[in-house]
N, CA, C and O atoms as CSV, one atom per row, in Angstrom:
chain,resi,resn,atom,element,x,y,z
A,1,MET,N,N,-7.211,-22.983,-4.809
A,1,MET,CA,C,-8.024,-21.840,-5.166
A,1,MET,C,C,-8.869,-22.161,-6.390
A,1,MET,O,O,-9.061,-21.308,-7.257
A,2,GLY,N,N,-9.359,-23.357,-6.460
A,2,GLY,CA,C,-10.164,-23.760,-7.607
A,2,GLY,C,C,-11.373,-22.874,-7.839
A,2,GLY,O,O,-11.757,-22.632,-8.983
A,3,GLY,N,N,-11.984,-22.382,-6.751
A,3,GLY,CA,C,-13.157,-21.526,-6.882
A,3,GLY,C,C,-12.841,-20.055,-6.745
A,3,GLY,O,O,-13.749,-19.225,-6.704
A,4,GLY,N,N,-11.557,-19.718,-6.675
A,4,GLY,CA,C,-11.160,-18.323,-6.495
A,4,GLY,C,C,-10.897,-18.019,-5.038
A,4,GLY,O,O,-11.098,-18.870,-4.171
A,5,ALA,N,N,-10.453,-16.823,-4.770
A,5,ALA,CA,C,-10.172,-16.400,-3.403
A,5,ALA,C,C,-11.482,-16.084,-2.698
A,5,ALA,O,O,-12.388,-15.502,-3.295
A,6,ALA,N,N,-11.583,-16.461,-1.441
A,6,ALA,CA,C,-12.795,-16.210,-0.665
A,6,ALA,C,C,-12.805,-14.763,-0.177
A,6,ALA,O,O,-11.763,-14.243,0.221
A,7,PRO,N,N,-13.963,-14.105,-0.201
A,7,PRO,CA,C,-14.045,-12.747,0.334
A,7,PRO,C,C,-13.560,-12.713,1.781
A,7,PRO,O,O,-13.975,-13.535,2.598
A,8,GLY,N,N,-12.689,-11.769,2.092
A,8,GLY,CA,C,-12.135,-11.659,3.428
A,8,GLY,C,C,-11.044,-12.660,3.720
A,8,GLY,O,O,-10.534,-12.721,4.838
A,9,GLY,N,N,-10.684,-13.442,2.727
A,9,GLY,CA,C,-9.678,-14.477,2.912
A,9,GLY,C,C,-8.272,-13.945,2.751
A,9,GLY,O,O,-8.056,-12.776,2.434
A,10,VAL,N,N,-7.330,-14.828,2.977
A,10,VAL,CA,C,-5.913,-14.512,2.865
A,10,VAL,C,C,-5.288,-15.488,1.881
A,10,VAL,O,O,-5.601,-16.679,1.900
A,11,VAL,N,N,-4.411,-14.993,1.025
A,11,VAL,CA,C,-3.701,-15.838,0.082
A,11,VAL,C,C,-2.223,-15.786,0.420
A,11,VAL,O,O,-1.634,-14.707,0.480
A,12,LEU,N,N,-1.624,-16.941,0.641
A,12,LEU,CA,C,-0.191,-17.040,0.871
A,12,LEU,C,C,0.397,-17.730,-0.343
A,12,LEU,O,O,0.057,-18.875,-0.640
A,13,LEU,N,N,1.276,-17.037,-1.045
A,13,LEU,CA,C,1.873,-17.550,-2.270
A,13,LEU,C,C,3.361,-17.743,-2.042
A,13,LEU,O,O,4.052,-16.812,-1.627
A,14,GLY,N,N,3.853,-18.926,-2.306
A,14,GLY,CA,C,5.277,-19.210,-2.131
A,14,GLY,C,C,5.865,-19.781,-3.398
A,14,GLY,O,O,5.133,-20.186,-4.302
A,15,GLY,N,N,7.176,-19.816,-3.472
A,15,GLY,CA,C,7.854,-20.389,-4.631
A,15,GLY,C,C,9.287,-19.929,-4.694
A,15,GLY,O,O,9.737,-19.124,-3.878
A,16,GLU,N,N,9.988,-20.444,-5.662
A,16,GLU,CA,C,11.387,-20.110,-5.860
A,16,GLU,C,C,11.547,-18.638,-6.219
A,16,GLU,O,O,10.657,-18.048,-6.831
A,17,PRO,N,N,12.687,-18.035,-5.839
A,17,PRO,CA,C,12.947,-16.639,-6.194
A,17,PRO,C,C,12.960,-16.439,-7.713
A,17,PRO,O,O,13.491,-17.263,-8.457
A,18,GLY,N,N,12.371,-15.339,-8.149
A,18,GLY,CA,C,12.454,-14.950,-9.554
A,18,GLY,C,C,11.443,-15.571,-10.489
A,18,GLY,O,O,11.547,-15.391,-11.702
A,19,ILE,N,N,10.449,-16.310,-9.958
A,19,ILE,CA,C,9.493,-16.949,-10.869
A,19,ILE,C,C,8.278,-16.080,-11.168
A,19,ILE,O,O,7.427,-16.466,-11.969
A,20,GLY,N,N,8.184,-14.913,-10.535
A,20,GLY,CA,C,7.106,-13.982,-10.857
A,20,GLY,C,C,5.985,-13.894,-9.841
A,20,GLY,O,O,4.891,-13.442,-10.178
A,21,LYS,N,N,6.225,-14.311,-8.611
A,21,LYS,CA,C,5.180,-14.257,-7.576
A,21,LYS,C,C,4.717,-12.825,-7.338
A,21,LYS,O,O,3.516,-12.553,-7.327
A,22,SER,N,N,5.653,-11.921,-7.149
A,22,SER,CA,C,5.293,-10.524,-6.872
A,22,SER,C,C,4.579,-9.901,-8.059
A,22,SER,O,O,3.593,-9.186,-7.882
A,23,THR,N,N,5.058,-10.159,-9.252
A,23,THR,CA,C,4.421,-9.619,-10.454
A,23,THR,C,C,2.993,-10.128,-10.580
A,23,THR,O,O,2.078,-9.359,-10.874
A,24,LEU,N,N,2.803,-11.429,-10.356
A,24,LEU,CA,C,1.467,-12.014,-10.427
A,24,LEU,C,C,0.536,-11.377,-9.402
A,24,LEU,O,O,-0.582,-10.988,-9.738
A,25,MET,N,N,0.985,-11.269,-8.162
A,25,MET,CA,C,0.109,-10.740,-7.120
A,25,MET,C,C,-0.161,-9.246,-7.278
A,25,MET,O,O,-1.247,-8.780,-6.933
A,26,LEU,N,N,0.806,-8.489,-7.794
A,26,LEU,CA,C,0.546,-7.071,-8.068
A,26,LEU,C,C,-0.490,-6.917,-9.176
A,26,LEU,O,O,-1.326,-6.016,-9.120
A,27,GLN,N,N,-0.443,-7.786,-10.179
A,27,GLN,CA,C,-1.434,-7.740,-11.254
A,27,GLN,C,C,-2.819,-8.115,-10.732
A,27,GLN,O,O,-3.815,-7.503,-11.119
A,28,VAL,N,N,-2.886,-9.120,-9.852
A,28,VAL,CA,C,-4.161,-9.510,-9.242
A,28,VAL,C,C,-4.693,-8.358,-8.389
A,28,VAL,O,O,-5.869,-8.006,-8.483
A,29,ALA,N,N,-3.828,-7.770,-7.558
A,29,ALA,CA,C,-4.247,-6.657,-6.697
A,29,ALA,C,C,-4.751,-5.483,-7.535
A,29,ALA,O,O,-5.746,-4.852,-7.180
A,30,LEU,N,N,-4.077,-5.189,-8.635
A,30,LEU,CA,C,-4.498,-4.106,-9.520
A,30,LEU,C,C,-5.878,-4.385,-10.106
A,30,LEU,O,O,-6.734,-3.501,-10.132
A,31,ALA,N,N,-6.095,-5.611,-10.575
A,31,ALA,CA,C,-7.387,-5.963,-11.169
A,31,ALA,C,C,-8.509,-5.918,-10.134
A,31,ALA,O,O,-9.591,-5.403,-10.415
A,32,VAL,N,N,-8.259,-6.447,-8.956
A,32,VAL,CA,C,-9.277,-6.446,-7.904
A,32,VAL,C,C,-9.559,-5.013,-7.450
A,32,VAL,O,O,-10.717,-4.638,-7.268
A,33,GLY,N,N,-8.513,-4.218,-7.269
A,33,GLY,CA,C,-8.688,-2.830,-6.871
A,33,GLY,C,C,-9.427,-2.010,-7.915
A,33,GLY,O,O,-10.229,-1.138,-7.579
A,34,ALA,N,N,-9.156,-2.292,-9.173
A,34,ALA,CA,C,-9.827,-1.562,-10.255
A,34,ALA,C,C,-11.317,-1.866,-10.292
A,34,ALA,O,O,-12.103,-1.070,-10.807
A,35,SER,N,N,-11.710,-3.020,-9.744
A,35,SER,CA,C,-13.134,-3.374,-9.713
A,35,SER,C,C,-13.873,-2.652,-8.589
A,35,SER,O,O,-15.097,-2.737,-8.489
A,36,GLY,N,N,-13.122,-1.937,-7.742
A,36,GLY,CA,C,-13.732,-1.195,-6.647
A,36,GLY,C,C,-13.573,-1.863,-5.302
A,36,GLY,O,O,-13.930,-1.281,-4.277
A,37,ALA,N,N,-13.046,-3.075,-5.281
A,37,ALA,CA,C,-12.856,-3.784,-4.013
A,37,ALA,C,C,-11.623,-3.253,-3.297
A,37,ALA,O,O,-10.704,-2.728,-3.925
A,38,LYS,N,N,-11.615,-3.394,-1.978
A,38,LYS,CA,C,-10.455,-2.985,-1.197
A,38,LYS,C,C,-9.414,-4.099,-1.248
A,38,LYS,O,O,-9.744,-5.283,-1.170
A,39,VAL,N,N,-8.159,-3.700,-1.380
A,39,VAL,CA,C,-7.067,-4.655,-1.454
A,39,VAL,C,C,-5.975,-4.231,-0.488
A,39,VAL,O,O,-5.601,-3.059,-0.427
A,40,LEU,N,N,-5.476,-5.184,0.256
A,40,LEU,CA,C,-4.309,-4.961,1.094
A,40,LEU,C,C,-3.238,-5.897,0.590
A,40,LEU,O,O,-3.404,-7.116,0.631
A,41,TYR,N,N,-2.135,-5.337,0.114
A,41,TYR,CA,C,-1.023,-6.131,-0.410
A,41,TYR,C,C,0.135,-6.012,0.556
A,41,TYR,O,O,0.650,-4.920,0.795
A,42,ILE,N,N,0.542,-7.144,1.113
A,42,ILE,CA,C,1.685,-7.171,2.019
A,42,ILE,C,C,2.681,-8.155,1.458
A,42,ILE,O,O,2.341,-9.298,1.151
A,43,SER,N,N,3.904,-7.708,1.326
A,43,SER,CA,C,4.947,-8.570,0.778
A,43,SER,C,C,6.050,-8.741,1.803
A,43,SER,O,O,6.436,-7.791,2.485
A,44,GLY,N,N,6.548,-9.955,1.904
A,44,GLY,CA,C,7.628,-10.231,2.839
A,44,GLY,C,C,9.000,-10.005,2.256
A,44,GLY,O,O,10.008,-10.192,2.938
A,45,GLU,N,N,9.048,-9.610,1.016
A,45,GLU,CA,C,10.339,-9.366,0.392
A,45,GLU,C,C,10.870,-8.001,0.796
A,45,GLU,O,O,10.120,-7.146,1.267
A,46,GLU,N,N,12.132,-7.809,0.615
A,46,GLU,CA,C,12.711,-6.498,0.891
A,46,GLU,C,C,12.463,-5.603,-0.314
A,46,GLU,O,O,12.874,-5.915,-1.432
A,47,MET,N,N,11.792,-4.495,-0.071
A,47,MET,CA,C,11.478,-3.586,-1.160
A,47,MET,C,C,11.942,-2.188,-0.777
A,47,MET,O,O,11.583,-1.680,0.285
A,48,THR,N,N,12.714,-1.584,-1.616
A,48,THR,CA,C,13.190,-0.230,-1.343
A,48,THR,C,C,12.085,0.781,-1.645
A,48,THR,O,O,11.144,0.481,-2.379
A,49,LYS,N,N,12.204,1.958,-1.087
A,49,LYS,CA,C,11.240,3.021,-1.382
A,49,LYS,C,C,11.239,3.333,-2.873
A,49,LYS,O,O,10.191,3.612,-3.455
A,50,HIS,N,N,12.414,3.285,-3.487
A,50,HIS,CA,C,12.501,3.536,-4.929
A,50,HIS,C,C,11.654,2.522,-5.699
A,50,HIS,O,O,10.930,2.893,-6.622
A,51,THR,N,N,11.744,1.249,-5.326
A,51,THR,CA,C,10.980,0.208,-6.006
A,51,THR,C,C,9.490,0.440,-5.817
A,51,THR,O,O,8.724,0.327,-6.774
A,52,MET,N,N,9.066,0.763,-4.603
A,52,MET,CA,C,7.647,1.006,-4.344
A,52,MET,C,C,7.142,2.210,-5.121
A,52,MET,O,O,6.043,2.169,-5.675
A,53,ASP,N,N,7.921,3.276,-5.170
A,53,ASP,CA,C,7.530,4.457,-5.944
A,53,ASP,C,C,7.384,4.115,-7.421
A,53,ASP,O,O,6.458,4.582,-8.084
A,54,LEU,N,N,8.300,3.300,-7.931
A,54,LEU,CA,C,8.243,2.888,-9.337
A,54,LEU,C,C,6.976,2.089,-9.612
A,54,LEU,O,O,6.300,2.320,-10.615
A,55,ILE,N,N,6.654,1.154,-8.730
A,55,ILE,CA,C,5.445,0.350,-8.893
A,55,ILE,C,C,4.208,1.245,-8.882
A,55,ILE,O,O,3.314,1.091,-9.715
A,56,LEU,N,N,4.163,2.184,-7.928
A,56,LEU,CA,C,3.014,3.089,-7.862
A,56,LEU,C,C,2.876,3.918,-9.128
A,56,LEU,O,O,1.785,4.024,-9.689
A,57,GLU,N,N,3.970,4.500,-9.576
A,57,GLU,CA,C,3.920,5.405,-10.732
A,57,GLU,C,C,3.661,4.672,-12.051
A,57,GLU,O,O,2.918,5.176,-12.894
A,58,GLU,N,N,4.248,3.515,-12.241
A,58,GLU,CA,C,4.161,2.818,-13.529
A,58,GLU,C,C,2.973,1.860,-13.629
A,58,GLU,O,O,2.409,1.696,-14.710
A,59,TRP,N,N,2.591,1.235,-12.536
A,59,TRP,CA,C,1.576,0.190,-12.608
A,59,TRP,C,C,0.250,0.570,-11.976
A,59,TRP,O,O,-0.808,0.181,-12.472
A,60,ILE,N,N,0.295,1.327,-10.884
A,60,ILE,CA,C,-0.929,1.555,-10.122
A,60,ILE,C,C,-1.619,2.860,-10.524
A,60,ILE,O,O,-2.779,2.838,-10.936
A,61,ARG,N,N,-0.922,3.999,-10.409
A,61,ARG,CA,C,-1.542,5.307,-10.662
A,61,ARG,C,C,-2.198,5.430,-12.042
A,61,ARG,O,O,-3.238,6.079,-12.148
A,62,PRO,N,N,-1.641,4.842,-13.095
A,62,PRO,CA,C,-2.314,4.981,-14.389
A,62,PRO,C,C,-3.694,4.315,-14.437
A,62,PRO,O,O,-4.489,4.605,-15.331
A,63,HIS,N,N,-3.980,3.429,-13.484
A,63,HIS,CA,C,-5.219,2.656,-13.548
A,63,HIS,C,C,-6.161,2.869,-12.367
A,63,HIS,O,O,-7.362,2.621,-12.474
A,64,VAL,N,N,-5.617,3.329,-11.240
A,64,VAL,CA,C,-6.409,3.406,-10.009
A,64,VAL,C,C,-6.182,4.763,-9.344
A,64,VAL,O,O,-5.053,5.248,-9.271
A,65,ASP,N,N,-7.264,5.366,-8.863
A,65,ASP,CA,C,-7.152,6.613,-8.096
A,65,ASP,C,C,-6.696,6.247,-6.681
A,65,ASP,O,O,-7.448,5.641,-5.918
A,66,ILE,N,N,-5.476,6.613,-6.343
A,66,ILE,CA,C,-4.942,6.252,-5.031
A,66,ILE,C,C,-4.883,7.463,-4.092
A,66,ILE,O,O,-4.175,7.437,-3.086
A,67,SER,N,N,-5.619,8.508,-4.422
A,67,SER,CA,C,-5.556,9.733,-3.621
A,67,SER,C,C,-6.029,9.514,-2.186
A,67,SER,O,O,-5.609,10.243,-1.287
A,68,ALA,N,N,-6.884,8.537,-1.955
A,68,ALA,CA,C,-7.380,8.290,-0.605
A,68,ALA,C,C,-6.590,7.215,0.135
A,68,ALA,O,O,-6.893,6.917,1.291
A,69,TRP,N,N,-5.595,6.635,-0.505
A,69,TRP,CA,C,-4.794,5.587,0.128
A,69,TRP,C,C,-3.903,6.190,1.203
A,69,TRP,O,O,-3.485,7.344,1.109
A,70,GLU,N,N,-3.622,5.399,2.213
A,70,GLU,CA,C,-2.680,5.798,3.254
A,70,GLU,C,C,-1.438,4.933,3.108
A,70,GLU,O,O,-1.546,3.726,2.896
A,71,PHE,N,N,-0.266,5.535,3.220
A,71,PHE,CA,C,0.989,4.816,3.061
A,71,PHE,C,C,1.774,4.886,4.362
A,71,PHE,O,O,1.859,5.937,4.998
A,72,TYR,N,N,2.335,3.774,4.739
A,72,TYR,CA,C,3.147,3.697,5.944
A,72,TYR,C,C,4.473,3.050,5.584
A,72,TYR,O,O,4.498,1.921,5.095
A,73,ASP,N,N,5.545,3.733,5.813
A,73,ASP,CA,C,6.888,3.195,5.565
A,73,ASP,C,C,7.502,2.851,6.913
A,73,ASP,O,O,7.895,3.737,7.671
A,74,LEU,N,N,7.579,1.576,7.202
A,74,LEU,CA,C,8.113,1.122,8.479
A,74,LEU,C,C,9.537,0.621,8.350
A,74,LEU,O,O,10.079,0.032,9.286
A,75,SER,N,N,10.144,0.849,7.201
A,75,SER,CA,C,11.463,0.284,6.943
A,75,SER,C,C,12.547,0.857,7.848
A,75,SER,O,O,13.564,0.200,8.069
A,76,CYS,N,N,12.358,2.055,8.373
A,76,CYS,CA,C,13.386,2.680,9.203
A,76,CYS,C,C,12.971,2.748,10.670
A,76,CYS,O,O,13.605,3.443,11.464
A,77,VAL,N,N,11.930,2.044,11.024
A,77,VAL,CA,C,11.443,2.061,12.401
A,77,VAL,C,C,12.044,0.868,13.141
A,77,VAL,O,O,11.927,-0.275,12.701
A,78,SER,N,N,12.677,1.149,14.251
A,78,SER,CA,C,13.246,0.055,15.041
A,78,SER,C,C,12.152,-0.551,15.914
A,78,SER,O,O,11.167,0.112,16.239
A,79,ARG,N,N,12.329,-1.802,16.287
A,79,ARG,CA,C,11.363,-2.463,17.160
A,79,ARG,C,C,11.236,-1.731,18.491
A,79,ARG,O,O,10.148,-1.657,19.062
A,80,ALA,N,N,12.328,-1.201,18.976
A,80,ALA,CA,C,12.324,-0.501,20.258
A,80,ALA,C,C,11.391,0.708,20.224
A,80,ALA,O,O,10.729,1.005,21.218
A,81,SER,N,N,11.334,1.402,19.097
A,81,SER,CA,C,10.499,2.603,19.014
A,81,SER,C,C,9.017,2.256,18.914
A,81,SER,O,O,8.171,3.130,19.105
A,82,LEU,N,N,8.684,1.001,18.619
A,82,LEU,CA,C,7.293,0.593,18.525
A,82,LEU,C,C,6.700,0.216,19.886
A,82,LEU,O,O,5.486,0.044,20.001
A,83,ARG,N,N,7.534,0.088,20.904
A,83,ARG,CA,C,7.056,-0.319,22.242
A,83,ARG,C,C,6.422,0.802,22.983
A,83,ARG,O,O,5.974,0.619,24.115
């Protein structure tokens, strides 16, 4: 990423647990979103609703108007119900 992320591109970030990948990417998403660009953040880690609510309340809402965002919680949806 020497020249930065490409518009419309995808960034896959990997590394050892606990080194700050999620924190780094949430900070990047916040900065990009604050500039007016659209951001889609998808994480493969297990995140509880409590954790997501905390992130929204402490990190996102103070800086970004999220009133138009749509939220989907698929954590309790079985694969069978998606067919």
